[in-house]
N, C-alpha and C positions, 0 to 999 in steps of 0.2 A: 712826269716823264712825257717826252714829246717824240713823235715818230712822223717822218715824212715817208709815206708809202707810195711807191710808184709801180704801176703795172708795167712789166718789161717783156720785151721779146728775148733779151739777153742782157747780162750785166757781168762785170768783172772788176777785180781789184788787182792792181800791180804795185809792187814795191821795187824800186831800183831796176825797172825794166823786166822784172820777173812776175808773171801772173801767179798769184797765190790762191785765188778763188774765182770761180766762174760758174754761172748758171745759164740755163736756157729760159724758157717762159716761166714767169712767176712774178715775184715782187723784189724790188730793191728797197730795203728799209734802212733809213738813216735815223739812228736812235740817239736822242739827247737825254741825259740823266741829270735831274735837278737835285739840289742838296736835301730836299725833303722827301725824295722818293724812297720807296720800300720794295722789298721782294714781292709783296702782294701787288704793287703797281706793275712791276715787270711781268709777272705771270698773268695778270688781268689784261694787260695790253697785248701780250702774245696771243691770248685767247681771242680777243677782239679781232686782231689781224687775221688769224687763221679762219675765222668765220665770216669775214667781210665777203660780200657777194659783188665783186668787181671784175671777175674773170668773165669773158664772153661765153654765152651758150651757143648752140648751133644756129640760132637766129641772129646772132651778133649783139644780143642784149647782155648787160652786166647782170648776170643771174647766177653765177657759180662762184663758189669759194675756191681758194687755192687747193684745198683738199680734193674738191670735186674735179678740178682741172688737172690734178697731178703735177702742179707747179712746185717750184723751189723758192727759197728766200736767200737773198744775199743781204746779210746784216752787217752794217757798218756803224760803229760808235762815232758820234759826232757831237762833241761838246759845244760846238759853235751854234747849235740850235738854241742854246740858252744865252746867246750874245744879246745884250741890250744896247741898242744904238740910238735910243731916244734922245740922249744928251750928247752933245759934242760929235766928234767924227771918229772916235776910236771906241769900239764896243767894249762894254764891261761884261765879264764872264762870272760875276760874283754869284749868280744863281746856279751855275754849272757845278755839279758834284766834283769833288776832288777825285783823282784817279783811284785812290785807295777805296773809296766808296763806290765809284762808278763801275769799275771793272767787275766786281762780283755781281752787280745788278745786271750788267750787260750779259754776263755768262748765264745768269738765271733766266733772262729773257730768251736767249738762244736755246737753253735747255728745255724750257717749256714749249717752244715751237717744235722741237724734236719729239718731245713726249706726245704732243698732239698729232704727230705723224707727218710733219713737214721736213723735207730735206733742206738742210741749212748749210750754207757756206758763209764764212765770215772774213772780215778784214782783220787786220792785226791791231790790237788795242795800242794806242799812243804812237803808232807809226805814221809817217808821212806817206800817204797812199794816193795813187791815181785810180779814181773810181770811174769806170766807164758804164754809162747807163743808156740803154736803148729803150726809151719810154714808149709804151704801146698805147696809142689812143690819140693824144696823151691822156693818161689817167694818173692823177696825183692827189692824194689826200693828206691832210695834216691832222693827226690825232694827238690829243693831249689828255693825260689822265686827270688833270686838274679840272677840266670842263666836262669830262665824260659822265 
């Protein structure tokens, strides 16, 4: 499982001009799910993200978790994180999980975030979305359960 985590001032998702999800300060998480991922990967990655200390404290240092800061998460499924463009000019998505496997793991990830006390807004699985991210810092991390 792979996640791009961006600390944001605000973020939103729109479909066909209608805003379906919106958060203020917190994280925008773009989540890619691989064919070999499990529910344990989804839950473990959610816990890692919740406890990351990348929110600023009163001195402007990255020293607080999203829970400490009272932030929210905008979670967006993004199979293209497993696009492989090493050969040719057209990426291969063979490592990306099929929707039937990916959607329950995406939901398990979001559910675990909520269980841990984070407010979560989501995109719409398999929809064409406009994701607006106002990166704060900028702070962006790439997390991967295969290397964790």
